[in-house]
C-alpha positions, 0 to 999 in steps of 0.5 A: 621148622626146617631141618638143619640138613635141608640146605638152601643156596644163599641167593634163594634163602635171601629171596625167601627172607626178603619176601616176608618183609614189608618195612615202612622206612621212617623219615627224619630231617637232618643237616645236609652236612651230616648226611653222608651215608644216609638214604634220602627219604624223598626226592630232592629238587633244585630250587634254582638252576645251577649255575644260576648265571653264565660263568667263565670256565677258564681264565681269559677274556670275555668276548663276542665270539663273532669278533674272533672268527678267523683269528690265528697266530699268523693273523690275530684278531685285535680287541680293545680291553675295556676292563676286568670282571670282578669276582663275586660281583655283577658284570655290569659292563657291556662289550661293543664290537671288537671289545673284550674284558679280562675274566677269571674262572667262575666270574660272571659273563657280561650279558653282551659276551657269549664266549671266553678266550683262554689266556694261553691263546692271547697276548698283550699288544698294548696296555689297552689291546689284546691279540687273540690267536685262536677263534672261539665259538659261541658258548665256548669256555662258558658254563651256561645257566642251568647247564648242571641242573635246571630249576625244578629238576629232580637232582637226587631221587628218593632211596639214594645213599648219599656220597660226598658228591651229593653232599656237595651238590646239596650245598651248591643249591643251598639245601642245608637240611633234608629228609633222610630215612632213620637208621634201622636199629639192629639188635645184636645178641651174643650167646655162649657159656665160653664168651666173655667181654673184650675187657675181661682177663680170659681164663682157660676155656674162655674167648672174648666177644668178637662178633658183637663188635665186628657185626656192630661195625658192619651194621654201622658201615651199612647204614644201620644203628647197632644195639648190643644186648650183651652176652647171654648164656646157653640158656633157653629162657635167658636167650628168649627173654633177651631176644623178645626185648630186642625184637620189640625195640629194634627193626632187625635182630642178629644172634650169634650162637655158641659153637656146639650143635646143641647151642645152634639147635637152642638158638633155632628153637628160640628164634622160631618161638619169637613169632610167625612164620618163624624159621625159614631156613636152618642151614645154607649150602655155603662155606663158611656159614653152613649153620646159618638160621634165617627167620621172619618174626612179627614182620622183622628179619631175625638171623642166627649166625654161626659163632665162629667170627669169620663165618659170622662176618662173611654171612652178615655181609651176604644177608645183613647188608641186603636186608638193611638196604631193604629196611632203608628203602634203597632204590638206587643200588650201586655195584659192590667194589670189586677188583679183577685179579689173577689167582695164585693158587688152586682153590678146591671146592665141593660141587653144589656148594658156594664157597667164599675164600679170603684173599690178599691183593698184590700189585704186579706189572701184569695187574693184581694177583689174588693170594688166598689167605687160608685159615679156619673160620674161628680165626678172625685175623684170616679176614683182617689179613685179607683185602676181600673175598673170592666167590667159588660158584656152586657149579664149580669144583674149584678154581685153577691157579692163573684164573681171573677172579673177582675179589669182593673188597671187604 
């Protein structure tokens, strides 16, 4: 088992762990209306073109474009108004030369028409006549058949996390059920003789369980299903029994250890006993979160997080999220939400170590300012008061006030 003093860079440690995982995502069929945030298990193809009929993109008049050529405010084209296209019905009238029909946005274009003149570029000369004050080209202000997607086209590949836009697209195509990847189950264990349930009245020396709930929220927001296994004492047998059960029932296991060095060592030993290859990294070259433990046991990721709430949550963002992406089979990665801002204070750092500093974003006439939120790693409201995290790379010895930094939103 690697020694605690053998510190690995976070990116290297993550790749080391991911290389040990070979997940087989499982699919389930759910209602498309319930699929927000879920990941597609297979590609989705369009059963028909969209739009499925030529439609008006504006309110105006359906015309044959050639009848408007040369029209202007000084020399309008005069067209005979032969009717109105009813919304939600087939446009069964036909336009002959120099004829038009009133049409509304989304209305079906008559087969004989090939353009729509916007209402703003027309005026009524007589009850059955329209003056066109601007020429239109064929296809202008018209949504053509299949202009959005063609029949049979793959509209959503496999491995895409669904957003509101994809949900709307599925409904437009009449796809009301689809295959998504089952949410990976993430077992969460808290350990520490000083840790009690949030509803408890605490006595001197005790702290309420923060990590089980903040980590559960992170897992759920990242597409997983958190399973809390309660609070365990700093006892090897109790911790091992609970960890073995959680590893058997879940796809991934996260353990937050007590704050003492002995508790961290106990957690590492228990994790290493859960299966081959066991602990891959014990200690990362990062702040906060140096005591992190990364392991692969029985083909599943096991992460031992520091007990301090800020450290646990920051490191979970760096490791639990990308592992969940792997378990979900996400193939289309979208950029993390990041805001560029000007740093308001100097941030010192140790060369060779990656630092993450909480920051608050403040709007200014020149753009956003990033105000560091300082606090020890056991103070959870350090993060609650922040909008995001600023990364200080390991090759830097700090960041100067006035520097433009990227704030990774929480």
